[in-house]
C-alpha positions in Angstrom: -92.8 37.7 -114.0 -89.9 38.1 -112.0 -88.3 41.2 -111.5 -84.8 41.6 -113.6 -81.8 43.3 -111.5 -79.1 44.4 -113.3 -75.7 44.1 -111.4 -71.8 44.3 -112.3 -70.9 41.6 -110.5 -67.8 43.0 -108.5 -68.8 42.1 -105.2 -68.4 38.3 -104.6 -69.8 38.3 -101.3 -73.2 40.6 -102.6 -73.5 38.6 -105.4 -73.2 35.5 -103.6 -76.5 36.8 -101.1 -78.8 37.9 -104.9 -77.5 34.8 -106.3 -79.5 32.9 -103.5 -82.5 35.2 -103.8 -82.5 34.2 -107.6 -82.6 31.0 -107.3 -85.0 30.8 -104.4 -87.5 32.7 -107.2 -86.0 36.1 -106.5 -85.3 39.1 -108.5 -83.1 37.7 -111.3 -79.7 39.0 -112.2 -78.8 40.9 -115.2 -75.3 40.2 -115.7 -72.8 42.4 -118.2 -76.2 44.0 -119.4 -76.5 47.1 -121.3 -78.8 49.8 -121.1 -82.6 48.8 -122.9 -82.9 45.3 -120.7 -86.5 44.7 -119.6 -87.4 45.3 -116.2 -89.0 42.1 -115.6 -88.5 38.1 -117.0 -90.2 35.1 -117.0 -91.0 33.4 -113.9 -88.1 30.9 -113.2 -85.6 33.2 -114.6 -82.3 33.4 -112.3 -80.3 35.2 -114.4 -79.3 36.7 -117.7 -75.9 37.0 -119.1 -75.0 38.8 -121.5 -72.4 37.5 -123.7 -70.9 38.1 -127.3 -68.3 35.3 -126.9 -65.1 35.9 -129.2 -67.3 36.7 -132.3 -68.9 39.9 -131.4 -72.2 39.2 -131.8 -74.1 39.8 -128.7 -76.9 37.2 -126.7 -78.6 37.5 -123.7 -78.9 34.2 -122.5 -81.7 33.7 -120.1 -80.9 30.8 -117.4 -83.7 29.3 -114.9 -82.7 28.7 -111.7 -83.7 25.0 -112.4 -80.8 24.7 -114.9 -78.2 26.4 -113.3 -79.0 24.1 -110.4 -78.8 21.4 -112.5 -75.3 21.7 -113.9 -73.9 22.1 -110.3 -75.3 19.2 -109.0 -74.5 17.2 -112.4 -70.3 18.5 -111.9 -70.4 17.2 -108.0 -71.9 14.2 -109.1 -69.3 13.3 -111.2 -66.2 15.2 -109.2 -67.4 15.7 -106.3 -68.1 18.2 -104.0 -66.3 20.9 -101.2 -64.8 24.2 -101.4 -64.7 26.6 -104.5 -61.7 28.7 -105.7 -63.4 32.2 -107.3 -60.8 33.0 -109.9 -63.0 34.1 -113.1 -65.5 36.9 -113.3 -68.5 35.9 -111.8 -69.9 38.1 -115.0 -69.5 34.7 -117.1 -71.3 31.5 -117.0 -68.2 29.5 -115.7 -67.4 32.1 -112.8 -71.4 32.2 -112.1 -71.3 28.4 -111.7 -68.5 28.5 -108.9 -71.0 30.7 -106.7 -73.4 28.0 -108.0 -71.9 25.0 -107.3 -70.8 26.8 -103.5 -74.5 27.7 -103.0 -75.7 24.0 -103.7 -72.3 22.6 -101.2 -73.5 24.9 -98.5 -70.0 27.1 -98.9 -68.6 30.1 -99.8 -66.1 30.7 -102.4 -62.7 31.8 -101.9 -61.5 35.1 -103.7 -58.4 36.1 -105.1 -56.8 38.6 -103.6 -56.5 41.7 -106.7 -55.7 40.6 -109.9 -55.1 36.4 -111.6 -51.4 35.6 -110.6 -49.3 32.7 -109.8 -48.9 34.2 -106.2 -52.2 35.6 -105.8 -53.5 32.0 -106.8 -50.7 30.2 -104.1 -51.9 32.7 -101.8 -55.8 31.8 -102.1 -55.4 28.1 -102.2 -52.8 27.7 -99.7 -55.7 30.3 -97.3 -58.4 27.8 -97.7 -56.0 24.6 -96.8 -55.4 25.9 -93.0 -58.6 24.0 -91.1 -61.2 25.7 -89.7 -62.6 25.3 -86.0 -64.7 22.1 -85.6 -63.8 20.7 -89.6 -60.7 19.5 -91.8 -59.6 20.5 -94.7 -62.1 20.5 -97.2 -61.7 19.3 -101.3 -60.9 21.7 -103.5 -62.0 23.2 -106.8 -61.5 25.8 -109.1 -62.1 26.8 -112.6 -59.5 28.2 -115.2 -59.2 29.0 -118.8 -56.4 27.9 -120.4 -54.4 30.6 -120.3 -54.6 31.0 -116.8 -53.3 26.9 -116.4 -50.5 28.1 -118.5 -50.0 30.7 -116.6 -49.3 28.6 -113.5 -47.8 25.9 -115.1 -44.9 28.5 -116.3 -44.5 29.2 -112.6 -45.0 25.7 -111.4 -41.1 25.6 -110.0 -42.3 27.7 -106.9 -42.8 25.7 -104.1 -46.4 27.2 -103.3 -47.7 27.5 -106.5 -46.9 24.1 -107.3 -47.8 23.0 -104.1 -51.1 25.0 -104.8 -51.6 23.5 -108.4 -51.4 19.9 -106.7 -54.0 21.1 -104.2 -56.7 20.7 -105.9 -59.0 17.6 -106.5 -60.3 18.8 -109.9 -59.0 22.0 -111.9 -61.9 22.6 -114.9 -60.4 24.1 -117.7 -62.7 25.4 -120.3 -63.8 28.1 -122.3 -61.8 26.9 -125.5 -59.5 24.4 -126.3 -56.6 23.1 -124.0 -53.6 22.7 -125.9 -52.4 18.9 -125.3 -48.7 20.0 -124.3 -50.3 21.8 -121.4 -52.4 18.7 -120.4 -49.4 16.8 -120.1 -47.4 19.0 -118.3 -49.9 19.1 -116.4 -49.8 15.9 -116.1 -46.6 15.5 -115.5 -46.8 17.6 -112.1 -49.7 15.4 -110.7 -52.4 18.7 -111.6 -55.7 16.9 -111.6 -57.0 18.9 -114.8 -60.4 18.8 -116.1 -61.0 19.7 -119.3 -64.9 20.6 -120.0 -66.6 21.8 -122.8 -70.1 23.7 -123.1 -71.0 27.2 -122.6 -73.4 29.7 -121.2 -76.3 28.4 -123.2 -75.5 25.1 -121.1 -75.1 26.5 -117.8 -71.6 26.1 -118.5 -69.2 22.8 -119.2 -71.4 19.6 -119.1 -69.3 17.4 -120.8 -65.8 16.5 -119.0 -62.6 14.8 -120.7 -65.1 14.1 -123.3 -67.8 12.3 -121.1 -71.3 14.2 -120.8 -72.3 14.5 -117.5 -74.7 11.9 -116.4 -78.2 13.9 -116.8 -76.4 15.3 -120.3 -77.1 13.9 -123.8 -74.9 14.6 -126.8 -75.7 13.8 -130.4 -74.6 14.6 -133.8 -76.7 16.2 -137.2 -75.3 16.7 -140.2 -72.2 16.6 -138.4 -73.2 19.0 -135.8 -72.9 18.9 -132.4 -76.4 18.7 -130.2 -76.9 18.7 -126.4 -79.9 18.1 -124.2 -79.9 18.3 -120.8 -82.2 19.9 -117.2 -79.0 22.5 -117.9 -80.2 24.1 -121.2 -81.0 28.3 -121.2 -84.8 28.9 -121.5 -83.6 31.2 -124.7 -81.9 34.5 -125.7 -83.7 37.4 -124.0 -85.8 39.5 -126.4 -85.1 37.4 -129.7 -87.4 34.7 -130.3 -86.0 33.6 -133.8 -82.8 32.5 -132.5 -84.1 31.1 -129.7 -86.6 29.2 -131.9 -83.0 28.6 -134.4 -81.2 27.5 -131.5 -83.1 25.2 -129.3 -85.0 22.4 -131.3 -87.0 19.9 -130.6 -87.0 16.2 -131.9 -89.2 13.6 -132.9 -90.1 13.0 -129.0 -90.4 16.1 -127.9 -87.0 16.6 -126.4 -85.5 20.3 -126.5 -81.7 20.2 -128.0 -79.0 22.8 -128.1 -77.3 23.6 -131.3 -73.9 24.0 -130.6 -72.6 25.5 -133.5 -69.5 23.1 -133.2 -68.7 20.5 -135.5 -68.0 17.3 -134.1 -68.7 13.6 -133.4 -69.8 11.2 -130.7 -67.5 7.4 -130.9 -68.2 5.3 -128.0 -69.9 7.6 -125.8 -66.7 10.1 -126.4 -67.2 14.1 -127.4 -64.6 14.7 -130.0 -64.9 18.9 -131.3 -63.7 19.3 -134.5 -64.3 23.5 -134.3 -67.0 25.9 -134.9 -69.3 25.6 -138.0 -68.4 29.0 -138.8 -64.9 29.3 -138.3 -64.0 28.0 -141.5 -62.1 30.0 -144.9 -62.6 28.7 -148.7 -58.8 28.6 -149.4 -58.6 27.3 -153.3 -62.0 26.6 -153.4 -61.0 23.9 -150.3 -62.9 24.8 -146.9 -60.6 25.1 -144.2 -61.7 24.5 -140.0 -59.4 27.3 -138.7 -60.3 25.7 -135.3 -58.5 22.5 -136.2 -55.5 24.0 -138.4 -54.9 26.0 -134.6 -55.0 22.9 -132.6 -52.0 21.9 -134.8 -50.7 24.7 -134.6 -50.2 24.9 -130.8 -48.8 21.4 -130.4 -45.7 23.4 -131.8 -43.2 24.6 -129.3 -43.6 28.4 -128.7 -46.8 28.2 -130.1 -49.3 26.9 -127.5 -51.4 29.8 -127.0 -51.4 30.8 -130.7 -54.8 31.9 -132.1 -55.5 31.2 -136.2 -57.5 33.7 -138.3 -58.8 33.7 -141.7 -58.0 36.9 -143.6 -58.7 37.9 -147.2 -55.5 36.4 -149.9 -55.2 37.9 -153.7 -54.3 34.8 -154.6 -56.6 32.2 -152.4 -59.3 33.9 -152.0 -58.6 33.3 -147.9 -56.0 32.2 -146.2 -54.8 31.7 -142.4 -52.9 33.1 -140.3 -51.0 32.5 -137.2 -51.1 35.0 -134.6 -48.8 34.5 -131.1 -47.5 36.9 -128.5 -43.8 37.6 -128.8 -42.5 36.2 -125.5 -44.4 32.7 -126.5 -42.0 32.0 -129.2 -38.8 30.5 -128.5 -35.7 31.8 -129.9 -36.0 30.8 -133.1 -36.8 32.9 -136.2 -40.4 33.3 -137.3 -39.7 31.8 -141.0 -38.3 28.5 -138.6 -41.2 28.5 -136.5 -43.5 29.2 -139.1 -42.3 26.3 -141.3 -42.7 23.9 -138.4 -46.5 24.9 -138.4 -47.0 24.7 -141.9 -45.3 21.4 -141.6 -47.4 19.8 -139.3 -50.7 21.4 -140.5 -49.8 20.1 -143.9 -49.3 16.5 -142.7 -52.1 16.3 -141.0 -54.5 18.4 -142.9 -52.7 18.5 -146.6 -50.7 21.3 -147.8 -53.8 23.4 -148.4 -54.0 23.8 -145.4 -51.0 25.4 -144.8 -50.9 29.2 -142.6 -49.2 31.9 -144.8 -47.7 33.9 -142.2 -46.7 34.1 -138.2 -47.4 37.4 -136.4 -45.6 38.3 -133.6 -47.6 40.3 -131.3 -46.6 42.3 -127.8 -49.6 41.7 -126.1 -52.5 39.0 -127.7 -56.0 40.7 -127.6 -58.5 39.1 -124.9 -61.6 39.2 -123.7 -62.9 39.7 -119.6 -63.0 36.3 -119.5 -60.0 35.2 -120.6 -60.7 33.9 -123.8 -58.6 35.2 -126.8 -60.7 38.2 -128.3 -60.7 36.5 -132.3 -62.1 39.3 -133.5 -60.5 41.5 -132.8 -57.1 39.6 -133.7 -58.2 39.1 -136.8 -59.1 43.2 -137.0 -56.1 44.1 -136.6 -54.2 41.5 -139.0 -56.4 42.5 -141.7 -55.1 46.4 -140.9 -51.9 45.0 -141.4 -52.3 43.4 -144.7 
């Protein structure tokens, strides 16, 4: 057994040292853990990450040092190796992987001074570009969530911010789907964005721009995406039943992670349609809220909108668009809603059209930067 040391991951330098020891077989790290965590875990476990995602269901994902290294090495094989900027909380898998990739590359990650902002991002990036004694300028990498890249692109008229954005060989963007208008804006500016797909259970992103990393296998079973590879988690700490349901072996003994996402694999390209459990039944018809949201986010002014389901007296359930007030363009709410409904109807049918558009001063988000969908849904339900 290996000791489990709980940490809040606030100090990147201390975390890096503790993570280095964990990867070498030392005490495992417990990140975001709550009271009641065990004192020991199975040998080989390097980190246990407590996560509830946006659904609010708590899980403690156990990751081995082998899995974390396999993920970092596969990433380096795909996009290259260099120096990373830590712009996400290290207690989440995307931030932790920045630390692991840095350790594997033999470098130290740069850290933002204070909270994330275009100015702090630019300052940290430009500092990384200054060559150190006896060394040239390294290749730069970072990992962001869509809300962060959106904030940076909005500030790209600033010369320093634009220079920082274009300095990276790759900016990994994951955590949720990247709206197409943001991807197009980044491409127009010469920003090298790589869309990633994965989860804590896969040690972070393992599909880049739709293509699985070299050591990763992806297939579908009954429409659900499943993932295999050396970066899979060992399972859920203290929940053998959930582990058994989520990680399954096929007839060849290969271990697969059931993602809970609907999608398909065509010509080696993975296409994610949305969560299998993020579906409402409206008027007797199943509607994927993820697909509705993806379409809504193409509408100007709604690029960061969230679509949630609520009870509806007539249809049983209906979808509602929630957007930050400052994101909506200078048009009336009715005009914005009409455009969104038209776009959804054209692609999915009239039955899938959102019923309302609700503007809020500030969107509820998790520490990881993802929308807190459960909190948003509850707030919308309270308004009805």
